[in-house]
DOFIMAR-124682 format. One line per 3 residues: their letters; for each residue x, y, z of N, C-alpha, C. Coordinates in steps of 0.05 Angstrom, whole numbers, plus 5000, padded with zeros to 4 digits. Layout:
N
a> X,Y,Z,X,Y,Z,X,Y,Z ~ ...
//
This chain:
114
mlp> 6939,2939,4968,6919,2927,4951,6926,2893,4955 ~ 6939,2881,4962,6938,2850,4972,6919,2841,4990 ~ 6917,2858,5014,6898,2853,5030,6866,2846,5020
idt> 6859,2867,5000,6830,2865,4992,6827,2856,4967 ~ 6853,2841,4956,6850,2826,4925,6837,2801,4936 ~ 6811,2794,4922,6803,2767,4931,6815,2747,4921
rfn> 6826,2751,4902,6846,2721,4884,6865,2710,4902 ~ 6873,2721,4928,6895,2718,4945,6878,2711,4970 ~ 6852,2710,4974,6837,2701,5002,6845,2674,5016
snq> 6854,2659,5005,6864,2630,5019,6884,2625,5005 ~ 6891,2603,5012,6918,2582,5008,6904,2567,4977 ~ 6885,2557,4977,6872,2549,4949,6876,2577,4922
lrf> 6862,2600,4932,6856,2621,4918,6893,2627,4907 ~ 6903,2630,4929,6932,2637,4923,6954,2619,4903 ~ 6948,2600,4907,6960,2574,4886,6945,2572,4864
knl> 6923,2579,4866,6906,2576,4838,6920,2601,4819 ~ 6915,2623,4833,6928,2651,4818,6960,2659,4821 ~ 6973,2637,4827,7003,2637,4835,7020,2656,4816
sdl> 7014,2656,4788,7034,2671,4769,7024,2699,4778 ~ 6998,2706,4777,6988,2739,4794,6998,2742,4813 ~ 7005,2725,4836,7016,2731,4863,7047,2731,4859
nat> 7054,2721,4842,7086,2725,4844,7088,2754,4827 ~ 7072,2759,4806,7082,2783,4791,7072,2804,4802 ~ 7056,2802,4825,7053,2831,4843,7074,2826,4865
lep> 7085,2805,4871,7105,2805,4897,7125,2809,4889 ~ 7139,2804,4871,7167,2800,4858,7176,2825,4857 ~ 7160,2852,4836,7178,2876,4844,7178,2889,4876
lfe> 7157,2879,4888,7158,2889,4919,7186,2877,4930 ~ 7189,2854,4924,7215,2842,4936,7238,2852,4935 ~ 7236,2852,4903,7268,2864,4885,7268,2891,4895
ars> 7252,2909,4906,7259,2938,4910,7272,2941,4939 ~ 7273,2925,4956,7293,2924,4988,7308,2903,4982 ~ 7328,2910,5000,7349,2890,5007,7335,2859,5021
rqh> 7349,2839,5013,7343,2817,5035,7338,2821,5063 ~ 7365,2835,5067,7363,2839,5099,7340,2855,5110 ~ 7330,2873,5093,7306,2890,5095,7287,2872,5103
wqt> 7277,2852,5089,7256,2839,5082,7260,2818,5108 ~ 7286,2805,5112,7287,2784,5139,7282,2807,5163 ~ 7289,2825,5163,7288,2843,5192,7254,2846,5194
rld> 7242,2852,5175,7210,2858,5175,7196,2837,5186 ~ 7202,2813,5170,7192,2785,5180,7202,2777,5205 ~ 7226,2777,5213,7230,2769,5240,7211,2785,5259
asg> 7212,2816,5252,7200,2831,5278,7167,2828,5277 ~ 7161,2813,5251,7131,2805,5253,7122,2777,5263 ~ 7144,2757,5275,7145,2734,5281,7142,2706,5259
ipn> 7149,2716,5236,7146,2704,5215,7168,2686,5207 ~ 7169,2661,5212,7196,2643,5205,7202,2646,5176 ~ 7223,2656,5174,7241,2664,5149,7276,2655,5149
spv> 7278,2647,5127,7312,2641,5118,7316,2651,5095 ~ 7342,2670,5095,7348,2679,5067,7356,2651,5050 ~ 7356,2655,5026,7367,2634,5004,7390,2653,5000
qsv> 7415,2634,5001,7443,2639,5002,7457,2628,4975 ~ 7480,2647,4965,7489,2634,4943,7512,2619,4957 ~ 7522,2602,4941,7541,2577,4951,7568,2584,4973
lem> 7573,2614,4963,7593,2625,4973,7588,2635,5004 ~ 7563,2646,5004,7547,2657,5026,7545,2630,5046 ~ 7542,2606,5035,7530,2584,5049,7555,2570,5064
mah> 7573,2574,5050,7601,2568,5059,7615,2580,5081 ~ 7608,2603,5080,7617,2626,5103,7601,2628,5122 ~ 7580,2612,5122,7552,2616,5143,7570,2603,5172
eqt> 7564,2617,5189,7569,2605,5223,7561,2578,5226 ~ 7532,2576,5215,7515,2552,5221,7526,2529,5205 ~ 7535,2538,5182,7554,2515,5166,7574,2505,5181
eal> 7593,2520,5189,7616,2518,5209,7607,2501,5232 ~ 7584,2505,5244,7578,2496,5268,7570,2469,5262 ~ 7554,2464,5242,7543,2436,5239,7566,2417,5226
gml> 7589,2430,5219,7612,2414,5206,7605,2406,5182 ~ 7586,2424,5165,7580,2412,5138,7600,2407,5118 ~ 7621,2426,5120,7642,2428,5101,7668,2409,5112
qql> 7676,2394,5095,7696,2377,5106,7719,2373,5081 ~ 7746,2368,5096,7766,2372,5085,7777,2343,5081 ~ 7795,2332,5061,7806,2302,5061,7830,2309,5072
dtt> 7846,2331,5060,7869,2336,5071,7877,2366,5069 ~ 7899,2381,5080,7909,2405,5073,7906,2416,5042 ~ 7911,2399,5022,7906,2414,4996,7890,2409,4983
epk> 7868,2396,4986,7843,2391,4972,7817,2413,4977 ~ 7802,2426,4967,7784,2444,4981,7764,2428,4995 ~ 7755,2444,5015,7729,2436,5028,7705,2423,5012
lmg> 7699,2408,5018,7676,2394,5005,7647,2395,5022 ~ 7624,2395,5008,7600,2395,5027,7602,2364,5036 ~ 7591,2366,5060,7598,2331,5072,7567,2319,5070
vpl> 7563,2299,5085,7540,2285,5085,7518,2304,5096 ~ 7492,2309,5094,7479,2324,5104,7460,2312,5130 ~ 7470,2286,5144,7463,2268,5156,7478,2272,5180
sfd> 7473,2261,5208,7487,2256,5220,7481,2230,5239 ~ 7487,2216,5252,7492,2192,5263,7497,2201,5294 ~ 7477,2199,5316,7491,2200,5345,7502,2221,5353
gqr> 7497,2246,5331,7507,2268,5329,7538,2268,5314 ~ 7545,2247,5305,7572,2255,5291,7559,2250,5257 ~ 7576,2267,5245,7570,2272,5209,7591,2249,5199
pqi> 7583,2237,5180,7602,2210,5170,7625,2228,5157 ~ 7651,2227,5155,7665,2235,5138,7675,2232,5112 ~ 7677,2248,5093,7682,2239,5069,7707,2223,5069
rsm> 7707,2201,5053,7727,2181,5051,7752,2187,5030 ~ 7738,2199,5006,7758,2203,4980,7743,2227,4968 ~ 7759,2228,4943,7752,2250,4927,7731,2234,4906
apa> 7720,2252,4890,7702,2234,4865,7724,2226,4848 ~ 7723,2210,4833,7741,2202,4815,7745,2217,4789 ~ 7765,2222,4778,7775,2240,4751,7761,2223,4730
lge> 7753,2234,4711,7735,2228,4690,7743,2201,4673 ~ 7740,2171,4672,7761,2154,4663,7772,2146,4685 ~ 7778,2149,4711,7800,2145,4732,7789,2108,4729
hne> 7767,2102,4735,7764,2075,4739,7754,2055,4716 ~ 7757,2062,4692,7747,2057,4663,7754,2023,4665 ~ 7782,2022,4671,7797,1993,4668,7791,1977,4689
qik> 7784,1985,4708,7773,1966,4729,7752,1961,4726 ~ 7723,1975,4723,7704,1974,4710,7703,1949,4685 ~ 7723,1955,4664,7718,1932,4642,7731,1910,4655
vah> 7749,1909,4668,7754,1881,4679,7733,1869,4694 ~ 7716,1880,4717,7697,1869,4730,7681,1861,4710 ~ 7669,1876,4685,7647,1867,4670,7659,1842,4653
dad> 7685,1841,4646,7693,1821,4631,7697,1794,4644 ~ 7699,1797,4672,7702,1768,4691,7669,1766,4690 ~ 7650,1773,4685,7621,1769,4684,7615,1745,4662
//
């Protein structure tokens, strides 16, 4: 059906008819697993990457290889690091985010000094 549907013959037409295109494609994609579509796309030479849940991303070997998850110490949970690297080095996380209200007094004192 899609190859002969003139609503989808070009990028401009696909964009113009995006809601119809999505309504046509979504049931097809939902009928098979993510792995099925990734295998088919890979076999056809079409670049693709699955959308992952946070837990899947955290467990992925590439996330580990890139050093994306960092830990301040052994008692803290792993946190997402800075998504940049400089000269091949990813900046380390220096501290946890403050607790709600943790710096209120410091901010008040600094504001009162102005």
